[in-house]
C-alpha positions as CSV (number, residue, x, y, z in Angstrom):
1,M,13.9,193.5,134.0
2,A,15.1,196.6,135.8
3,L,18.5,196.4,134.2
4,L,17.0,196.0,130.8
5,N,14.8,199.0,131.3
6,I,17.8,201.1,132.2
7,I,19.8,199.9,129.2
8,L,16.8,200.6,126.9
9,M,16.6,204.1,128.3
10,L,20.2,204.6,127.3
11,L,19.5,203.3,123.9
12,T,16.8,205.9,123.3
13,F,19.0,208.9,123.3
14,A,22.5,208.3,124.6
15,F,24.4,208.4,121.4
16,L,23.4,211.0,118.8
17,H,25.3,210.8,115.5
18,H,25.2,213.7,113.1
19,E,26.6,214.3,109.7
20,I,27.6,217.7,108.3
21,T,28.8,218.2,104.8
22,I,32.6,217.9,104.9
23,T,34.3,220.5,102.7
24,E,37.9,219.4,103.5
25,A,39.5,215.9,103.2
26,R,39.2,214.2,106.6
27,L,40.3,210.9,107.9
28,D,37.4,208.5,108.2
29,L,38.2,207.6,111.8
30,G,37.5,209.0,115.2
31,V,39.2,209.9,118.5
32,C,37.4,210.0,121.9
33,Y,37.6,213.4,123.6
34,G,37.7,212.8,127.4
35,M,37.6,215.7,129.8
36,M,38.8,214.2,133.1
37,G,41.8,216.6,133.4
38,D,42.3,220.0,135.1
39,N,44.9,221.1,132.5
40,L,43.1,220.4,129.2
41,P,42.7,223.0,126.4
42,S,39.4,224.7,125.7
43,P,36.9,222.9,123.4
44,E,37.6,225.5,120.7
45,E,41.3,224.6,120.8
46,V,40.5,220.9,120.8
47,V,38.3,221.3,117.7
48,R,41.1,223.1,116.0
49,L,43.5,220.3,116.9
50,Y,41.2,217.7,115.4
51,R,41.0,219.8,112.2
52,S,44.7,220.3,112.1
53,Y,45.2,216.6,112.0
54,N,42.2,216.0,109.7
55,I,40.5,213.8,112.3
56,G,37.0,213.3,110.9
57,K,35.1,212.0,113.9
58,M,34.8,212.8,117.6
59,R,33.2,210.8,120.4
60,L,32.0,212.8,123.4
61,L,31.4,210.9,126.6
62,D,28.6,213.3,127.7
63,T,26.6,216.1,126.3
64,N,29.1,218.9,127.1
65,P,27.5,222.1,125.8
66,N,30.7,224.0,125.3
67,A,32.1,221.1,123.2
68,L,28.9,220.8,121.1
69,A,29.0,224.6,120.5
70,A,32.6,224.4,119.4
71,L,31.8,221.7,117.0
72,R,29.2,223.6,115.1
73,D,30.1,224.0,111.4
74,S,33.4,222.2,112.0
75,G,32.7,219.4,109.6
76,I,33.5,216.9,112.3
77,E,31.1,214.0,112.8
78,V,30.2,213.6,116.5
79,T,28.9,210.8,118.7
80,V,27.5,212.0,122.0
81,G,27.0,209.8,125.1
82,T,25.7,210.0,128.6
83,R,27.5,209.0,131.7
84,N,26.6,205.7,133.5
85,Q,26.1,207.6,136.8
86,D,23.4,209.7,135.1
87,L,21.3,206.7,134.0
88,E,19.2,206.4,137.2
89,S,18.1,209.9,137.2
90,I,17.4,209.8,133.5
91,A,15.4,206.6,133.8
92,S,13.2,208.1,136.6
93,S,12.6,211.4,134.8
94,G,9.9,210.1,132.6
95,S,9.0,207.5,129.9
96,K,11.7,206.6,127.4
97,D,9.7,208.3,124.6
98,V,9.5,211.5,126.5
99,V,13.2,211.4,127.4
100,R,14.2,210.6,123.9
101,H,12.2,213.4,122.5
102,Q,13.3,216.0,125.0
103,R,17.0,215.2,124.9
104,A,17.3,214.5,121.1
105,T,15.2,217.5,120.2
106,S,17.2,219.7,122.5
107,V,20.5,218.7,120.9
108,V,19.3,218.9,117.4
109,N,17.5,222.2,117.7
110,E,20.3,224.0,119.7
111,Y,23.2,222.8,117.7
112,G,21.8,222.2,114.3
113,Y,22.7,218.5,114.1
114,S,20.9,216.1,111.8
115,G,21.2,212.5,110.6
116,M,20.8,210.9,114.0
117,W,21.1,207.2,114.9
118,I,20.8,205.8,118.3
119,T,22.9,203.0,119.9
120,T,24.7,202.0,123.0
121,V,28.2,200.8,124.2
122,V,29.1,197.5,125.7
123,P,32.4,196.1,126.9
124,N,34.0,193.0,125.3
125,T,33.5,191.4,128.8
126,T,29.9,190.7,127.8
127,L,31.3,187.8,125.8
128,V,32.2,184.6,127.6
129,S,35.2,184.1,125.2
130,F,36.4,185.2,121.8
131,N,39.2,182.6,121.4
132,P,38.4,181.4,118.9
133,P,35.8,183.9,117.8
134,S,33.3,181.2,116.8
135,S,33.1,180.1,120.4
136,A,31.8,183.5,121.5
137,T,28.5,183.7,123.3
138,F,27.0,186.4,125.6
139,S,27.7,185.7,129.3
140,D,24.8,184.3,131.3
141,A,24.7,187.6,133.3
142,A,24.5,189.7,130.1
143,C,22.6,187.5,127.7
144,A,19.0,188.5,128.3
145,D,19.9,192.2,128.2
146,M,22.1,191.8,125.1
147,V,19.3,190.0,123.3
148,G,17.0,192.9,124.0
149,I,19.6,195.4,122.9
150,I,20.6,193.8,119.6
151,N,17.0,193.3,118.6
152,F,16.4,196.9,119.3
153,L,19.3,197.9,117.2
154,S,18.3,195.6,114.4
155,S,14.9,197.1,114.2
156,N,16.3,200.6,114.1
157,G,19.1,200.0,111.7
158,S,21.7,201.0,114.3
159,P,25.2,199.5,115.0
160,L,26.4,198.0,118.2
161,M,29.3,199.9,119.7
162,I,31.9,197.9,121.7
163,K,34.8,198.7,123.9
164,A,37.7,196.5,122.7
165,Y,41.1,196.6,124.4
166,P,43.6,194.0,123.4
167,Y,46.0,195.8,125.7
168,F,44.1,194.6,128.8
169,A,44.0,191.0,127.6
170,F,47.8,191.1,127.2
171,D,48.1,192.8,130.6
172,I,46.3,189.9,132.3
173,Y,47.8,187.0,130.3
174,P,51.2,188.2,129.0
175,V,52.6,184.7,128.9
176,N,49.6,183.2,127.0
177,V,49.0,186.0,124.5
178,S,51.4,187.0,121.7
179,L,52.5,190.7,121.7
180,D,52.5,190.6,117.9
181,Y,48.9,189.4,118.0
182,V,47.7,192.3,120.2
183,L,49.7,195.0,118.4
184,A,48.6,193.8,115.0
185,T,52.2,193.3,113.8
186,A,52.0,189.6,113.2
187,T,52.7,188.7,109.5
188,D,51.0,185.3,109.6
189,P,47.8,184.0,111.2
190,V,48.0,183.5,114.9
191,V,44.5,182.1,115.5
192,Q,42.9,179.7,113.0
193,D,39.1,179.4,113.5
194,G,37.9,176.8,110.9
195,S,38.4,178.5,107.6
196,L,38.9,181.9,109.2
197,S,42.4,183.3,110.0
198,Y,43.2,186.0,112.5
199,S,46.5,187.9,112.7
200,N,45.3,190.4,115.3
201,M,43.2,190.3,118.4
202,L,40.9,193.3,117.6
203,D,39.5,191.5,114.6
204,A,38.9,188.4,116.8
205,I,37.0,190.5,119.4
206,V,34.8,192.1,116.8
207,D,34.0,188.8,115.0
208,G,33.3,187.3,118.5
209,F,30.4,189.8,118.7
210,Y,29.2,188.9,115.2
211,W,29.2,185.2,116.2
212,A,27.4,185.9,119.6
213,M,24.7,187.9,117.8
214,E,24.2,185.3,115.2
215,K,23.7,182.7,117.8
216,E,20.8,184.8,119.1
217,G,19.3,185.1,115.7
218,V,20.5,188.6,114.8
219,T,22.7,189.1,111.7
220,G,21.9,192.6,110.5
221,V,23.7,194.7,113.2
222,D,27.1,196.2,112.4
223,V,29.8,196.4,115.0
224,V,31.7,199.7,115.6
225,V,34.6,200.1,118.0
226,S,33.6,202.8,120.5
227,E,37.0,202.9,122.0
228,T,40.4,201.1,121.9
229,G,43.9,202.2,122.5
230,W,47.2,201.5,124.3
231,P,48.7,203.5,127.3
232,S,52.1,205.1,127.0
233,Q,53.0,204.8,130.6
234,G,51.6,203.9,134.0
235,H,52.2,200.2,134.6
236,S,55.1,198.1,133.3
237,Y,57.5,197.7,130.4
238,F,54.8,197.2,127.9
239,T,53.1,200.6,128.7
240,D,55.4,202.8,126.8
241,P,55.2,205.3,123.9
242,E,56.7,203.0,121.3
243,L,54.2,200.1,121.9
244,A,51.3,202.6,122.1
245,Q,52.5,204.2,118.8
246,T,52.7,200.8,117.1
247,Y,49.2,199.8,118.2
248,N,47.5,203.0,117.3
249,K,49.4,203.5,113.9
250,N,48.2,199.9,113.0
251,L,44.8,200.7,114.2
252,V,44.6,203.8,111.9
253,K,45.8,201.7,109.0
254,R,43.1,199.1,109.8
255,F,40.3,201.6,110.0
256,L,41.4,203.5,106.8
257,A,41.8,200.3,104.8
258,K,38.1,199.7,104.9
259,T,38.6,196.0,104.5
260,G,36.1,193.5,105.7
261,M,36.2,191.2,108.7
262,P,37.1,187.6,108.4
263,K,33.6,186.6,109.3
264,R,31.9,189.5,107.6
265,P,34.0,190.4,104.5
266,D,31.3,192.8,103.3
267,R,31.5,194.9,106.5
268,S,34.5,197.2,107.1
269,L,35.7,198.0,110.6
270,G,35.5,201.5,111.9
271,G,35.7,203.3,115.3
272,F,37.4,205.5,117.8
273,I,40.8,205.7,119.3
274,Y,40.9,206.3,123.1
275,S,41.8,209.1,123.8
276,M,42.7,212.5,122.6
277,F,44.6,213.6,125.7
278,D,46.3,212.1,128.8
279,E,43.8,212.9,131.6
280,N,45.3,213.6,135.0
281,E,42.1,213.3,137.0
282,K,41.4,209.7,136.0
283,P,41.5,207.5,139.1
284,A,43.5,204.5,137.8
285,R,47.2,205.1,137.1
286,V,47.2,203.4,133.6
287,D,43.9,205.0,132.6
288,K,45.6,208.5,132.8
289,Y,47.9,207.8,129.9
290,F,45.9,206.7,126.8
291,G,46.2,210.1,125.2
292,L,47.6,210.7,121.7
293,F,48.4,214.3,122.8
294,Y,49.6,216.1,125.9
295,P,47.3,219.0,127.1
296,S,49.6,221.4,125.3
297,G,48.6,219.9,122.0
298,K,52.1,218.3,121.4
299,P,51.8,214.7,120.3
300,V,52.8,212.0,122.9
301,Y,53.9,210.1,119.7
302,R,53.2,210.5,116.0
303,V,50.2,208.6,114.7
304,F,48.6,210.6,111.9
305,D,51.7,211.4,109.8
């Protein structure tokens, strides 16, 4: 019960989504803006970089006031989170209704944001398996909490946001997983799940969540990819700029195509690439190198043109 209470506290305010009238053509996809680096550009420069590449959405991992101020009147749609390490103090600071009101009202009033919805982020490890997607269920450890979460989201008309990294599946099982499948370069189905065909792992992960929710009686919650990406260095031969470029360019095509999922043809896939910059203060070596851009603003590799 304690875990569920903490998760529900996160759901009450952690991700605030706002929409501002967009006066320029922008790409209907997002990029995460992480700040774990001592050499990153200022938030104002970052916003200009987003706009110069017509990136329409930004995901902030916490309520950084300088970034929120820089976003004002930018036309960029923003999703704002809270850090896991802050949850305990948040949960002890008052009832969820009080916290929701204080934090949401503060953001809305100070920065002029509107059109909020509230959700949370979960890793794909909450699934027991997604191969094939129809076999997916929530793990025993996560199931009770996930049932509470998805029913909350369903009652509030909010999506479920998931972390989905085919790269890590390939890193763990490179012999058993096709590189074409994780990079979304396969030209034919790789996984056949009854009448449903999958040529890339990301679609399989997302549909795994749809299957797992359906088995718990929830069918009205959309799935959004909160973060996915591919490192350009830091580990072995398959962490290089060429593979990272291939994955992320295919990801951009997938998001912009607005085509449905094999299990949910009426629901297009959207989400965020991780991350805008390489971040030199990240602890794990591979985690430092998911950036699309160097701190100078120069692309690590070309994705958007």
